[in-house]
Each structure stands twice: as C-alpha cells, then as structure tokens.
One Martini backbone bead per residue (centre of mass of N, CA, C, O) as a GRO file, in nm:
protein
  470
    1MET     BB    1  26.394   7.738  -0.380
    2ARG     BB    2  26.303   8.049  -0.435
    3SER     BB    3  26.066   8.261  -0.413
    4ILE     BB    4  25.931   8.542  -0.535
    5LYS     BB    5  25.890   8.679  -0.259
    6GLN     BB    6  26.187   8.647  -0.165
    7LEU     BB    7  26.318   8.803  -0.400
    8ILE     BB    8  26.177   9.070  -0.340
    9GLN     BB    9  26.286   9.105  -0.053
   10ILE     BB   10  26.585   9.104  -0.129
   11THR     BB   11  26.573   9.343  -0.323
   12LEU     BB   12  26.469   9.552  -0.118
   13LEU     BB   13  26.705   9.523   0.079
   14CYS     BB   14  26.930   9.604  -0.116
   15CYS     BB   15  26.817   9.884  -0.178
   16SER     BB   16  26.825   9.984   0.111
   17ILE     BB   17  27.130   9.950   0.155
   18LEU     BB   18  27.215  10.131  -0.083
   19CYS     BB   19  27.084  10.392   0.014
   20VAL     BB   20  27.241  10.413   0.278
   21ALA     BB   21  27.522  10.410   0.153
   22GLN     BB   22  27.482  10.663  -0.023
   23LYS     BB   23  27.427  10.852   0.211
   24ASN     BB   24  27.695  10.789   0.374
   25GLU     BB   25  27.892  10.907   0.159
   26SER     BB   26  27.747  11.167   0.238
   27PRO     BB   27  27.795  11.424   0.425
   28ASN     BB   28  27.725  11.597   0.671
   29ILE     BB   29  27.683  11.964   0.716
   30ILE     BB   30  27.846  12.206   0.941
   31ILE     BB   31  27.822  12.555   1.003
   32ILE     BB   32  27.985  12.734   1.265
   33ILE     BB   33  27.916  13.065   1.388
   34SER     BB   34  28.064  13.323   1.530
   35ASP     BB   35  28.044  13.665   1.684
   36ASP     BB   36  28.313  13.841   1.770
   37GLN     BB   37  28.536  13.632   1.846
   38GLY     BB   38  28.809  13.564   2.010
   39TRP     BB   39  29.093  13.380   1.991
   40GLY     BB   40  29.118  13.359   2.328
   41ASP     BB   41  28.793  13.240   2.365
   42VAL     BB   42  28.931  12.944   2.385
   43GLY     BB   43  29.071  12.658   2.497
   44PHE     BB   44  29.216  12.555   2.224
   45ASN     BB   45  29.393  12.847   2.246
   46GLY     BB   46  29.440  12.884   2.582
   47GLY     BB   47  29.205  12.952   2.729
   48THR     BB   48  29.092  12.996   3.091
   49ASP     BB   49  28.817  13.164   3.174
   50ILE     BB   50  28.646  13.025   2.945
   51PRO     BB   51  28.417  12.774   2.923
   52THR     BB   52  28.475  12.538   2.631
   53THR     BB   53  28.409  12.225   2.634
   54ASN     BB   54  28.279  12.150   2.352
   55LEU     BB   55  28.486  12.281   2.166
   56ASP     BB   56  28.732  12.130   2.279
   57GLN     BB   57  28.632  11.848   2.199
   58LEU     BB   58  28.602  11.903   1.899
   59ALA     BB   59  28.901  11.972   1.860
   60LYS     BB   60  29.013  11.695   1.955
   61GLU     BB   61  28.842  11.549   1.707
   62GLY     BB   62  29.020  11.743   1.531
   63VAL     BB   63  29.126  12.040   1.357
   64VAL     BB   64  29.347  12.295   1.427
   65PHE     BB   65  29.379  12.648   1.327
   66SER     BB   66  29.617  12.879   1.417
   67GLN     BB   67  29.588  13.020   1.103
   68GLY     BB   68  29.282  13.123   1.095
   69TYR     BB   69  29.101  13.306   0.853
   70ALA     BB   70  28.939  13.572   0.766
   71SER     BB   71  28.830  13.779   0.481
   72HIS     BB   72  28.730  13.983   0.712
   73PRO     BB   73  28.687  14.231   0.982
   74TYR     BB   74  28.371  14.196   0.913
   75CYS     BB   75  28.073  14.046   0.890
   76SER     BB   76  27.931  14.036   0.603
   77PRO     BB   77  28.175  13.993   0.411
   78SER     BB   78  28.268  13.732   0.544
   79ARG     BB   79  28.007  13.569   0.470
   80ALA     BB   80  28.025  13.608   0.165
   81GLY     BB   81  28.290  13.455   0.130
   82LEU     BB   82  28.213  13.186   0.249
   83LEU     BB   83  27.947  13.123   0.059
   84SER     BB   84  28.127  13.170  -0.222
   85GLY     BB   85  28.458  13.133  -0.219
   86ARG     BB   86  28.509  13.451  -0.238
   87TYR     BB   87  28.614  13.741  -0.275
   88GLN     BB   88  28.400  14.002  -0.203
   89GLN     BB   89  28.536  14.213  -0.401
   90ARG     BB   90  28.449  14.079  -0.673
   91PHE     BB   91  28.114  14.166  -0.597
   92GLY     BB   92  28.085  14.427  -0.385
   93HIS     BB   93  28.095  14.287  -0.076
   94GLU     BB   94  28.267  14.505   0.142
   95ASN     BB   95  28.018  14.594   0.314
   96ASN     BB   96  27.797  14.676   0.536
   97PRO     BB   97  27.458  14.640   0.561
   98GLU     BB   98  27.232  14.887   0.620
   99ASN     BB   99  26.910  14.900   0.721
  100ILE     BB  100  26.824  15.199   0.639
  101HIS     BB  101  26.890  15.139   0.309
  102GLN     BB  102  26.686  14.913   0.276
  103GLY     BB  103  26.522  14.740  -0.003
  104GLU     BB  104  26.362  14.586  -0.268
  105ASP     BB  105  26.529  14.799  -0.481
  106THR     BB  106  26.802  14.707  -0.394
  107VAL     BB  107  27.174  14.611  -0.386
  108ILE     BB  108  27.169  14.514  -0.076
  109GLY     BB  109  27.356  14.230  -0.120
  110LEU     BB  110  27.411  13.923  -0.213
  111PRO     BB  111  27.453  13.853  -0.515
  112THR     BB  112  27.263  13.653  -0.734
  113SER     BB  113  27.518  13.578  -0.920
  114GLU     BB  114  27.607  13.417  -0.675
  115LEU     BB  115  27.720  13.107  -0.595
  116MET     BB  116  27.621  12.916  -0.338
  117ILE     BB  117  27.666  12.650  -0.136
  118SER     BB  118  27.364  12.598  -0.089
  119GLU     BB  119  27.280  12.577  -0.389
  120LEU     BB  120  27.469  12.342  -0.464
  121LEU     BB  121  27.363  12.138  -0.254
  122GLN     BB  122  27.067  12.144  -0.338
  123GLN     BB  123  27.136  12.036  -0.633
  124ASN     BB  124  27.279  11.772  -0.457
  125ASN     BB  125  27.062  11.642  -0.239
  126TYR     BB  126  27.035  11.857  -0.017
  127GLN     BB  127  26.943  11.945   0.295
  128THR     BB  128  26.857  12.286   0.391
  129CYS     BB  129  26.977  12.518   0.654
  130ALA     BB  130  26.909  12.826   0.837
  131ILE     BB  131  27.059  12.963   1.143
  132GLY     BB  132  27.016  13.292   1.241
  133LYS     BB  133  27.233  13.495   1.119
  134TRP     BB  134  27.275  13.684   0.821
  135HIS     BB  135  27.366  13.974   0.673
  136LEU     BB  136  27.280  13.958   0.326
  137GLY     BB  137  27.003  14.088   0.328
  138ASN     BB  138  26.653  14.200   0.339
  139ALA     BB  139  26.562  14.131   0.085
  140SER     BB  140  26.396  13.867  -0.047
  141LYS     BB  141  26.620  13.782  -0.265
  142TYR     BB  142  26.844  13.743  -0.011
  143LEU     BB  143  26.719  13.528   0.135
  144PRO     BB  144  26.759  13.204   0.222
  145ILE     BB  145  26.494  13.088   0.068
  146ASN     BB  146  26.648  13.228  -0.207
  147ARG     BB  147  26.961  13.075  -0.131
  148GLY     BB  148  26.937  12.739  -0.085
  149PHE     BB  149  26.714  12.724   0.148
  150ASP     BB  150  26.460  12.536   0.277
  151ASP     BB  151  26.533  12.661   0.565
  152TRP     BB  152  26.441  12.929   0.812
  153TYR     BB  153  26.594  13.056   1.128
  154GLY     BB  154  26.582  13.408   1.180
  155PHE     BB  155  26.776  13.699   1.100
  156SER     BB  156  26.873  13.955   0.864
  157GLY     BB  157  27.055  14.118   1.024
  158GLY     BB  158  27.335  14.224   1.237
  159GLY     BB  159  27.126  14.262   1.487
  160LEU     BB  160  26.986  14.160   1.819
  161ASN     BB  161  26.796  14.120   2.060
  162TYR     BB  162  26.811  13.839   2.280
  163TRP     BB  163  26.481  13.858   2.325
  164GLY     BB  164  26.356  13.953   2.033
  165LYS     BB  165  26.323  14.258   2.044
  166THR     BB  166  26.130  14.513   1.874
  167LYS     BB  167  26.041  14.769   1.714
  168ALA     BB  168  25.760  14.865   1.557
  169ASP     BB  169  25.938  14.963   1.287
  170LYS     BB  170  26.122  14.660   1.312
  171LYS     BB  171  25.976  14.379   1.277
  172GLU     BB  172  26.114  14.269   1.007
  173LEU     BB  173  26.391  14.216   1.193
  174GLY     BB  174  26.301  13.972   1.309
  175VAL     BB  175  26.214  13.665   1.374
  176LYS     BB  176  26.211  13.392   1.136
  177ARG     BB  177  26.001  13.153   0.950
  178ASN     BB  178  26.016  13.138   0.634
  179GLY     BB  179  25.934  13.472   0.649
  180LYS     BB  180  25.785  13.443   0.924
  181LEU     BB  181  25.699  13.578   1.201
  182VAL     BB  182  25.796  13.543   1.529
  183PRO     BB  183  25.673  13.552   1.817
  184GLU     BB  184  25.801  13.690   2.103
  185SER     BB  185  25.663  13.478   2.299
  186GLU     BB  186  25.848  13.231   2.167
  187LEU     BB  187  26.088  13.363   2.292
  188THR     BB  188  26.390  13.378   2.479
  189TYR     BB  189  26.705  13.306   2.392
  190LEU     BB  190  26.864  13.311   2.106
  191THR     BB  191  27.081  13.102   2.153
  192ASP     BB  192  26.878  12.885   2.245
  193ASP     BB  193  26.690  12.892   2.000
  194PHE     BB  194  26.903  12.801   1.792
  195SER     BB  195  26.982  12.536   1.925
  196LYS     BB  196  26.702  12.405   1.927
  197GLU     BB  197  26.660  12.415   1.623
  198ALA     BB  198  26.900  12.238   1.548
  199VAL     BB  199  26.812  11.985   1.699
  200LYS     BB  200  26.541  11.950   1.550
  201TYR     BB  201  26.659  11.920   1.263
  202ILE     BB  202  26.832  11.674   1.312
  203ASP     BB  203  26.602  11.488   1.393
  204GLU     BB  204  26.469  11.514   1.109
  205TYR     BB  205  26.696  11.466   0.892
  206THR     BB  206  26.797  11.172   0.991
  207LYS     BB  207  26.517  11.042   0.862
  208ASN     BB  208  26.631  11.088   0.596
  209ASP     BB  209  26.798  11.029   0.288
  210LYS     BB  210  26.925  11.290   0.312
  211PRO     BB  211  27.155  11.499   0.338
  212PHE     BB  212  27.286  11.770   0.539
  213PHE     BB  213  27.275  12.137   0.561
  214MET     BB  214  27.415  12.356   0.815
  215TYR     BB  215  27.366  12.705   0.906
  216LEU     BB  216  27.513  12.812   1.216
  217ALA     BB  217  27.449  13.154   1.311
  218TYR     BB  218  27.558  13.314   1.553
  219ASN     BB  219  27.541  13.625   1.744
  220ALA     BB  220  27.732  13.517   1.929
  221PRO     BB  221  27.906  13.782   2.106
  222HIS     BB  222  27.744  14.005   2.007
  223ALA     BB  223  27.605  14.284   2.019
  224PRO     BB  224  27.442  14.289   2.280
  225ILE     BB  225  27.511  14.249   2.621
  226GLN     BB  226  27.349  13.935   2.677
  227ALA     BB  227  27.226  13.730   2.954
  228THR     BB  228  27.181  13.469   3.156
  229LYS     BB  229  27.192  13.343   3.469
  230GLU     BB  230  27.304  13.068   3.394
  231TYR     BB  231  27.568  13.191   3.252
  232THR     BB  232  27.677  13.382   3.469
  233ASN     BB  233  27.725  13.155   3.680
  234MET     BB  234  27.958  13.013   3.499
  235VAL     BB  235  28.136  13.314   3.542
  236SER     BB  236  28.189  13.407   3.854
  237HIS     BB  237  28.518  13.418   3.841
  238ILE     BB  238  28.479  13.683   3.686
  239GLU     BB  239  28.549  14.022   3.777
  240TYR     BB  240  28.506  14.150   3.512
  241GLY     BB  241  28.215  14.261   3.392
  242ASP     BB  242  28.249  14.260   3.077
  243ARG     BB  243  28.380  13.981   3.065
  244ALA     BB  244  28.155  13.816   3.204
  245ALA     BB  245  27.925  13.883   3.006
  246TYR     BB  246  28.064  13.779   2.756
  247ALA     BB  247  28.126  13.490   2.858
  248ALA     BB  248  27.827  13.405   2.886
  249MET     BB  249  27.778  13.402   2.581
  250VAL     BB  250  27.984  13.186   2.508
  251VAL     BB  251  27.870  12.964   2.692
  252GLY     BB  252  27.590  12.947   2.562
  253MET     BB  253  27.699  12.848   2.292
  254ASP     BB  254  27.851  12.597   2.392
  255VAL     BB  255  27.605  12.451   2.504
  256GLY     BB  256  27.457  12.434   2.231
  257ILE     BB  257  27.675  12.274   2.080
  258GLY     BB  258  27.653  12.030   2.265
  259LYS     BB  259  27.361  11.958   2.181
  260VAL     BB  260  27.423  11.907   1.887
  261ILE     BB  261  27.629  11.681   1.925
  262ASN     BB  262  27.446  11.490   2.088
  263LYS     BB  263  27.235  11.454   1.861
  264LEU     BB  264  27.424  11.329   1.656
  265LYS     BB  265  27.493  11.083   1.833
  266GLU     BB  266  27.204  10.980   1.887
  267THR     BB  267  27.148  10.943   1.559
  268GLY     BB  268  27.437  10.854   1.416
  269ALA     BB  269  27.574  11.125   1.257
  270TYR     BB  270  27.858  11.218   1.357
  271GLU     BB  271  28.079  11.060   1.197
  272ASN     BB  272  27.928  11.190   0.915
  273THR     BB  273  28.015  11.492   1.014
  274LEU     BB  274  28.094  11.801   0.886
  275ILE     BB  275  28.277  12.043   1.085
  276PHE     BB  276  28.260  12.395   1.126
  277PHE     BB  277  28.461  12.642   1.312
  278TYR     BB  278  28.410  13.004   1.339
  279SER     BB  279  28.488  13.336   1.325
  280ASP     BB  280  28.407  13.616   1.135
  281ASN     BB  281  28.585  13.780   1.347
  282GLY     BB  282  28.710  13.964   1.563
  283GLY     BB  283  28.714  14.093   1.857
  284HIS     BB  284  28.558  14.300   2.042
  285SER     BB  285  28.526  14.599   2.278
  286HIS     BB  286  28.323  14.413   2.505
  287GLY     BB  287  28.528  14.168   2.645
  288ALA     BB  288  28.706  14.069   2.444
  289SER     BB  289  28.977  13.836   2.318
  290SER     BB  290  29.280  13.832   2.100
  291ALA     BB  291  29.470  13.694   2.259
  292PRO     BB  292  29.797  13.783   2.179
  293TYR     BB  293  29.679  13.975   1.974
  294ARG     BB  294  29.650  14.240   1.770
  295GLY     BB  295  29.360  14.379   1.812
  296HIS     BB  296  29.038  14.402   1.633
  297LYS     BB  297  28.767  14.456   1.512
  298GLY     BB  298  28.839  14.604   1.184
  299MET     BB  299  29.119  14.497   1.180
  300LEU     BB  300  29.446  14.379   1.026
  301PHE     BB  301  29.531  14.265   1.251
  302GLU     BB  302  29.520  13.962   1.393
  303GLY     BB  303  29.273  14.037   1.590
  304GLY     BB  304  29.072  14.080   1.324
  305ILE     BB  305  29.138  13.778   1.148
  306ARG     BB  306  29.214  13.580   1.365
  307GLU     BB  307  29.069  13.258   1.437
  308PRO     BB  308  28.874  13.038   1.566
  309PHE     BB  309  28.962  12.709   1.419
  310LEU     BB  310  28.772  12.420   1.298
  311ILE     BB  311  28.780  12.059   1.204
  312SER     BB  312  28.529  11.792   1.172
  313TRP     BB  313  28.556  11.416   1.085
  314PRO     BB  314  28.565  11.113   1.208
  315LYS     BB  315  28.555  10.926   0.948
  316LYS     BB  316  28.820  11.101   0.801
  317ILE     BB  317  28.953  11.249   1.057
  318LYS     BB  318  29.225  11.298   1.234
  319GLY     BB  319  29.272  11.389   1.548
  320ASN     BB  320  29.455  11.589   1.752
  321ARG     BB  321  29.530  11.858   1.575
  322VAL     BB  322  29.771  12.100   1.436
  323TYR     BB  323  29.759  12.365   1.204
  324GLU     BB  324  30.018  12.623   1.122
  325LYS     BB  325  29.914  12.722   0.861
  326PRO     BB  326  29.764  12.919   0.645
  327ILE     BB  327  29.419  12.998   0.634
  328ILE     BB  328  29.079  13.034   0.489
  329ALA     BB  329  28.736  13.061   0.466
  330LEU     BB  330  28.734  13.011   0.154
  331ASP     BB  331  28.803  12.693   0.191
  332ILE     BB  332  28.526  12.569   0.260
  333PHE     BB  333  28.391  12.532  -0.011
  334PRO     BB  334  28.594  12.327  -0.155
  335THR     BB  335  28.587  12.121   0.079
  336ILE     BB  336  28.293  12.041   0.050
  337LEU     BB  337  28.304  11.940  -0.239
  338SER     BB  338  28.509  11.718  -0.186
  339ALA     BB  339  28.354  11.563   0.040
  340ALA     BB  340  28.080  11.542  -0.158
  341ASN     BB  341  28.154  11.495  -0.458
  342ILE     BB  342  28.152  11.786  -0.606
  343LYS     BB  343  28.142  11.963  -0.885
  344LYS     BB  344  28.262  12.233  -1.024
  345PRO     BB  345  28.149  12.469  -1.194
  346LYS     BB  346  28.278  12.618  -1.471
  347THR     BB  347  28.151  12.916  -1.389
  348LYS     BB  348  28.300  12.881  -1.112
  349GLU     BB  349  28.470  13.080  -0.895
  350ILE     BB  350  28.761  13.020  -0.678
  351ASP     BB  351  28.980  13.117  -0.402
  352GLY     BB  352  28.987  12.871  -0.263
  353VAL     BB  353  29.097  12.567  -0.099
  354ASP     BB  354  29.151  12.239  -0.057
  355LEU     BB  355  29.176  12.064   0.267
  356MET     BB  356  29.171  11.747   0.249
  357PRO     BB  357  29.472  11.664   0.223
  358ILE     BB  358  29.541  11.763   0.523
  359LEU     BB  359  29.311  11.613   0.675
  360GLU     BB  360  29.396  11.311   0.567
  361ASN     BB  361  29.710  11.421   0.568
  362ASN     BB  362  29.952  11.498   0.798
  363ASP     BB  363  30.203  11.546   0.577
  364LYS     BB  364  30.063  11.772   0.450
  365THR     BB  365  30.104  12.079   0.252
  366LEU     BB  366  30.031  12.369   0.151
  367GLN     BB  367  30.053  12.580  -0.088
  368GLU     BB  368  30.180  12.868  -0.119
  369ARG     BB  369  30.010  13.186  -0.056
  370THR     BB  370  29.839  13.475  -0.114
  371LEU     BB  371  29.688  13.708   0.106
  372TYR     BB  372  29.378  13.909   0.128
  373TRP     BB  373  29.277  14.248   0.232
  374ARG     BB  374  28.971  14.459   0.228
  375TYR     BB  375  28.842  14.796   0.289
  376SER     BB  376  28.676  15.050   0.163
  377ASN     BB  377  28.822  15.057  -0.120
  378GLY     BB  378  29.125  15.080   0.035
  379GLU     BB  379  29.155  15.220   0.316
  380GLY     BB  380  29.211  14.914   0.384
  381TYR     BB  381  29.498  14.679   0.391
  382ALA     BB  382  29.630  14.338   0.317
  383VAL     BB  383  29.937  14.126   0.310
  384ARG     BB  384  30.016  13.770   0.281
  385ASP     BB  385  30.364  13.663   0.228
  386LYS     BB  386  30.442  13.431   0.391
  387ASN     BB  387  30.625  13.602   0.642
  388TYR     BB  388  30.483  13.855   0.521
  389LYS     BB  389  30.320  14.170   0.638
  390PHE     BB  390  30.099  14.408   0.502
  391ILE     BB  391  29.975  14.734   0.626
  392ARG     BB  392  29.687  14.943   0.581
  393SER     BB  393  29.575  15.179   0.821
  394TYR     BB  394  29.302  15.361   0.909
  395TYR     BB  395  29.329  15.393   1.207
  396LYS     BB  396  29.651  15.496   1.189
  397LYS     BB  397  29.745  15.625   0.924
  398ALA     BB  398  29.930  15.363   0.841
  399SER     BB  399  30.218  15.160   0.790
  400PHE     BB  400  30.306  14.798   0.778
  401LEU     BB  401  30.576  14.562   0.870
  402PHE     BB  402  30.597  14.198   0.904
  403ASP     BB  403  30.755  13.922   1.063
  404MET     BB  404  30.581  13.634   1.138
  405ASP     BB  405  30.810  13.446   1.241
  406LYS     BB  406  30.925  13.673   1.459
  407ASP     BB  407  30.627  13.863   1.469
  408GLU     BB  408  30.308  13.772   1.536
  409LEU     BB  409  30.238  14.029   1.735
  410GLU     BB  410  30.303  14.304   1.598
  411GLN     BB  411  30.554  14.505   1.742
  412HIS     BB  412  30.752  14.531   1.471
  413ASN     BB  413  30.821  14.776   1.251
  414ILE     BB  414  31.001  14.712   0.923
  415LEU     BB  415  30.965  14.923   0.694
  416ASP     BB  416  31.235  15.092   0.699
  417GLN     BB  417  31.426  14.833   0.655
  418HIS     BB  418  31.200  14.714   0.412
  419PRO     BB  419  31.090  14.871   0.141
  420GLU     BB  420  31.104  14.646  -0.082
  421ILE     BB  421  30.892  14.459   0.045
  422ALA     BB  422  30.659  14.657   0.062
  423LYS     BB  423  30.646  14.712  -0.243
  424ARG     BB  424  30.587  14.422  -0.335
  425LEU     BB  425  30.317  14.393  -0.175
  426GLN     BB  426  30.174  14.634  -0.301
  427GLU     BB  427  30.181  14.525  -0.590
  428LYS     BB  428  30.013  14.275  -0.534
  429TYR     BB  429  29.764  14.422  -0.441
  430GLU     BB  430  29.711  14.590  -0.697
  431GLN     BB  431  29.670  14.346  -0.879
  432TRP     BB  432  29.434  14.223  -0.721
  433SER     BB  433  29.246  14.482  -0.716
  434ARG     BB  434  29.184  14.496  -1.028
  435ASP     BB  435  28.968  14.243  -0.999
  436ASN     BB  436  28.787  14.436  -0.865
  437ILE     BB  437  28.514  14.614  -0.727
  438THR     BB  438  28.311  14.845  -0.654
  439PRO     BB  439  28.127  14.907  -0.413
  440LEU     BB  440  27.769  14.887  -0.386
  441TRP     BB  441  27.820  15.025  -0.101
  442PRO     BB  442  27.876  15.198   0.163
  443ASP     BB  443  28.098  15.271   0.448
  444GLU     BB  444  28.000  15.300   0.795
  445HIS     BB  445  28.256  15.186   0.959
  446LEU     BB  446  28.464  15.421   0.968
  447ALA     BB  447  28.348  15.562   1.217
  448ASN     BB  448  28.441  15.340   1.414
  449CYS     BB  449  28.741  15.377   1.375
  450ASP     BB  450  28.756  15.668   1.479
  451ARG     BB  451  28.625  15.617   1.754
  452GLU     BB  452  28.821  15.400   1.868
  453GLU     BB  453  29.082  15.569   1.836
  454GLY     BB  454  28.986  15.807   2.004
  455LYS     BB  455  28.950  15.654   2.272
  456ARG     BB  456  29.238  15.558   2.297
  457GLN     BB  457  29.376  15.839   2.296
  458ALA     BB  458  29.230  15.948   2.547
  459PHE     BB  459  29.358  15.752   2.746
  460ILE     BB  460  29.649  15.832   2.692
  461ASP     BB  461  29.626  16.134   2.758
  462LYS     BB  462  29.533  16.092   3.052
  463ALA     BB  463  29.782  15.926   3.151
  464ILE     BB  464  29.997  16.178   3.061
  465SER     BB  465  29.903  16.453   3.194
  466GLY     BB  466  30.146  16.446   3.437
  467ASP     BB  467  30.379  16.456   3.229
  468LYS     BB  468  30.661  16.665   3.204
  469ASN     BB  469  30.810  16.488   2.953
  470LYS     BB  470  30.607  16.488   2.699
   0.00000   0.00000   0.00000
C-alpha cells in the first residue's frame, strides 16, 4: 500500500506531465518576414546565384506556395494586413506612414481598433515578442509593446542604417528594447543583431510553460544596401556589383534564420513550431530579382506581389510539397488560430482563410475566391478571379488583362480581345472597394512610381536614340 508521500509524488508527477502535454498541444509560432525580397531570390523557387541553404531546407521540410501573394505591393500596408488578417483598406492603412509626419497626436499607424494576431495570442496564454522592423506607426500607442507583444527589440520606422546609426535629430527612430533606446555601441549589423536576439528569446521562452509567438521581421534586404565582409565573401561568384551586394544581404538573413532553426532543434521545440516565411512585397530595384515575373516592388504585376512563401510545422505538416493555387498573406491569421485551437472573437472580421485543411491533407484544395489589391485610394488596383487578372497601373497609366493559366508572366495584354471580362472584374473591384474607407493619411509612394517609370523610359529613349526608323 502506497504511503501518503508517494501518492503526493505521483500526483505532482501527473500534474507535471499534464502541464507539459497541454503546452505541447499548442504550437510555438514564428512569422519570419523578409523585406523587398524578390520571388526568384531563394533556391526553393529555382534561384541559383544566391545561396539560401537554410531557407531551402526549411522549404523542403514544409510546404512551398508557388502563388503566395502579399496583400499590398509595399511595406507598411502589407504588414498591417498580415497582422490583422484583413485587407488593410478596410481600416484605412493603405499607404506607408512617413516618419516626417508622425507624432503622438496623429492617426498615422495601424488603428488601435484593429485586433492584431499578437493581441489575440497574448490573451490566450502565449508569450509574445516582436523583433526587427515595425513600420506600423511611431507613436507610443502603435508600438509593439502596446499592441500585444510582451517584448520588443527593433526599430519603429520603415528603414534604418544597418549599422544602427541615426542622425542626432532622429535618435528616437533607432533600435529600441521595450521602448528604450539601445546604445549604438551595442549594435553590430542589424541582420545579425535581430538573429541573435531571436536565438536568445527562443532559449528563454522554451524554458517556460507557455508556448511562444515570435514576429521576426528582418529589414533585409531593404535599402540601404549594406552588408558585412563575411556575407559579401559568400557571394563572390556574382559579378554584377549591385546584385552581389544585395545577395550578401539575403545570405546574411539566411544565415541568421539557420541559427534560429538550430536553436529550435537544440531546445527540442522545432517539431512543434509552426513557421511562416514570406517577403512583405516584391523585390526592389537595387539588385533584387522577381524573375521570371514582371515588375517589382510597388507594382501590381506578379513581380510586385507574388512572394517567396512557405509554411513549416514538422509535427503536423507533411513536407517536401508545393501548393500551386493562389493564397495570400491574410490567410496567416486564421491559420494560426486554427493551429492554436483559438476561437475567432465574434466581433472580429477576417478576410483570410484557414490553410490548415490543405496543410494537413495533401488532397485538399481551397475553394476558389477573388483576390484584391489597391493602393493610394484606387490610383492603382488589381483583381485576380480564377485564371483572369485585371490591373489598373498607375506606373503605366494603363489597364491590363491577363489569362494567368496561359500567361502567368503577364506578357500579353488581352484587354482589347475580352472587354467583357475586364468589365466584370472591374465591377467586382468596385463592389469590394465600396466596403473600404478613405486612407487615413496620404500616399507619398506615388512619387516613387513616377520616378521609377521615368528612369525606365529614359533608358529606353537612350537605347533607341540612334534608330532612324523610330
């Protein structure tokens, strides 16, 4: 017959096992975002010049989405859509917030009325942290530590010198830890600093009873184009200077992601960690490549919105697969809720869909849906409905219609041949757009559109300057 002491010990052991089991039922969750990375700039999409060994291995152990879209062609609105699970036009976060206009009394930032995935996870026993670029408002009410993140290490603006240096009057835009500025002397190279911070947090979080949620938002390979000698040496085979410098930034991020994965494996957390990786928008025009797709960041051609996109969760998802139907970053929010077995609040609207059915069942296919993009209150917009895609381009000051089944490289505009299809898609856009609101602040990105298109046309004009038949 067991003694009372033995019974107490057995009870405590059972409770301990139960607690571990309950923790293990909820996955750790990591969203890793790259910044302005081109679709063709990873090995798992067929890229050959930039070594992305760790991302390629992660892709092999997960599911690659060959038609994975961002919800916007540039940085801040895309992130707002991701973290809210809603089209950012629904709540007026349609344009990049410019640092010069922001203050504590402004409305420039992801509206506090929007429930973010971090807030919902925090309410459901998750330990949460944000690392890296924020770009969702500089005012204190918009910062990560006031938006569902227990810890924050990063900077609030849209870009920063990779050595962490700021001008004297811009110190508040430097790297912070939970709202307090980190001395520049403690910074090395931001990509490395963010990776190290992520590794340190994983080491700490995996010792707790709570599952953790990490939002790891690299600013690489966003401009300015800066890299260390260690990473430029790793791409010495690339002869074009701008491409090599950009590639070094991608490699630095990939090395850091490898360290994060290794720490997860070392702590035993990897199998039950749900990992998302994608770029916030298409590749920029400083050495990135969205090949084979047309266009770049800011555009609504595929090169501006189709991203390197993968999801991994070894415990639940069979790896080494490619899903070829369209999905969008808005789907990450409901997928996390499903994976964590968290019910969506009745008052919370979501535009994304749960991807777990296709992640867990290779035979399943999502129900077809129409996808929408819009910038600058409709100066540019696009609609993807089944195999057809309609674009109104501010860059080109023209409209386009493509059959994506026959022409996913968007080389043949069939608008004149099928005006009835273009009209139908425009009507769908107008109906969708009626449910949106006017942007809460102006779009200064339009000047970039005019500048980039002007540079392109100047090159064309110079090339044909000697053509007597022009």
